[in-house]
N, C-alpha and C positions, 0 to 999 in steps of 0.2 A: 352813343355806342361805346362799348368797353374798349380798352386799349389793344385787344388781340382777338377780334372776331374772326370766324372762319366758317367754312361749310364743307361737309363731307362730299356732297354730290349735288350738282345742279344739272338738270336736263331740260333743254328747250326743244319742243316738238310741235309739229302741226299735223294735219291730216295724213301727210306722207310719212310720218314717223319723226324720230329725233334728228335734229340738224346740228345741235351743239351740245356737248357734254363738258362739264368742268368738274374735276375731282380734287379733293384735298386742297382747297384754296384757303389762304391765310392772309390776313391784313394785320400788320403791326404798325401802329401809328402813335403819335404823341399828341393827345388832345390838348395838353397844356400849351403847345406851340401856338394854338389859336389866339392865346392871350397876347402874343407878340406879332400877330398878323400873318401867321404862316400855317398852312395845313401841311404837316410834316408826316409823310408816310415813310417809315423806316424800311419796311419790307412788304411787298405785295407778291405773293407766290402762288403757284398751282403745280401740283404733281403731274396733272394731265389735263390737256385741253384737246378735244376732238371736234373739229369742224368738218362734218361729213359732207355738207352742201350748204348753199345759201338758202335762206327761206324765200318763198315766192315774193316777187316784188309787187309794188302797187301798180295796178293796171292804169295806164294812161299817164304815168308820172312824166312830167316835163324834165328834160335835162337841165341841169343848173347852168345859168349863163356864165360865160368866161369872166373871171375876176382878175384882180391885179396879179402881177408876177409873184410878189411876196404875199403870202396869205395874211389876213388879218387875224390876230390872236385874240382869244376871248379876254374880256376885261373882267377880272375877278376882284372881289373886295379883299383878297389876301393873296400872298404868294403860295405856290404849290410846289413842294419839294418831294421827290421820290428818290430815296437813297439806293434802293435795290428792287428791281423787278426780276423775278426768277421763275421762268417757265421751264420746268424740267423736261416735259414731253408735250409737243404740239403736233397732233396728227391732222393732216390736211387730206381730205378725201379725194379720190380719183375724179369725182364729179367736178372738182374745182381746177385741178392741174392736169388732168388726163391720166395721171397715175398717182397712187398714194405717196405721200411724203411724211417723214417724221423728223421734226426739228426740235431744237432747244434754243432758248433765248434768255439773255440777261440784258438789263438796261438800267439807266438812271437818268434823271432829268430834273429840271427846274423851270417853272413858269412864274415870272414876276413882271412888274410894270415895265422893265427894260426889255423883256423878250423871253425867248425860249432857249434853253441849253439842253442838249440830248446826247447820250452815249448809248450805243447799241452793239451787242455782240451776239450773233445768231449763227446757227449752222445746222447741217444735217446730222442726224443721230450717228451715222456711220463716219462722220468726219470728212466726207467727200465734198461738201459745200460749206463755205464760210463767208459771213458778211460782218464787217465792222464799220461803224459809222460814228463820228463825233461831229456834231453840228451846233451852230448858234445862229439864231434868227433874231435880229433887232429891227422890227418894223419901223420904229421911230426914226432910225437913221437910214433905213433902206438897205441894211447890210445883212448878208447871209454868208457865213463861212462854214465850210464843211470839209472833212477828210473822210474818205470812205474806201473800202476795199471789198471786192467780191471775187471769190474764187470758186471754181467748180471743176471737178475731175473730168477727164476726157471720157466722153460717152455717158456721163452721169445725167441725173434728171435736169440740172440746170442747162447743160449742153443741149439736151434734147428740146427743152422748152424754148431755148434761144434759136433752135434750128441749126445748130453747129455740128450735129452728128457726133462723130468720135473726137472732135477737137475740144480741148479744155477751155474754160472761161477764165479770163483774168482781166479784171477791170479795176483801175485805180482812179479815184476822183479827188480833186482838190479845188475848192472854190473859195474865193475871197472877194 
């Protein structure tokens, strides 16, 4: 792959019509980093992602058995580093949340033999809902550390989804 592949538009559809659309997606990566054992993605971005609904599931699929409290991370032959994930507009259809939602998200992360480190900042387009999360998972030591914050305006979509009516949502999480 070249160092900056992209696509103008991708649509996934089934007999019921489109269920996912991605517009103006770009990948900026450093292929030479593979020589030092790292897949280094500088930027992964999309101007618009629209998830209208989920595709039909597989008939008769068995639920996954319960696993360990800390998930097992994939074992890769190289480290994976993402400096910047930028999703300018994420549209989630009413079929998924009961009403349409428009979000934006930014993230960064690293997966290597020691574990996973992740940072996330997401929110509603109108600014009424915000989520921040910084987490590190180290399965070898059984350690999970995280700091997160979730805010939703009074009477907003998050309040309604949580069944809080006109009350605001405020959640702070700290794990170690």
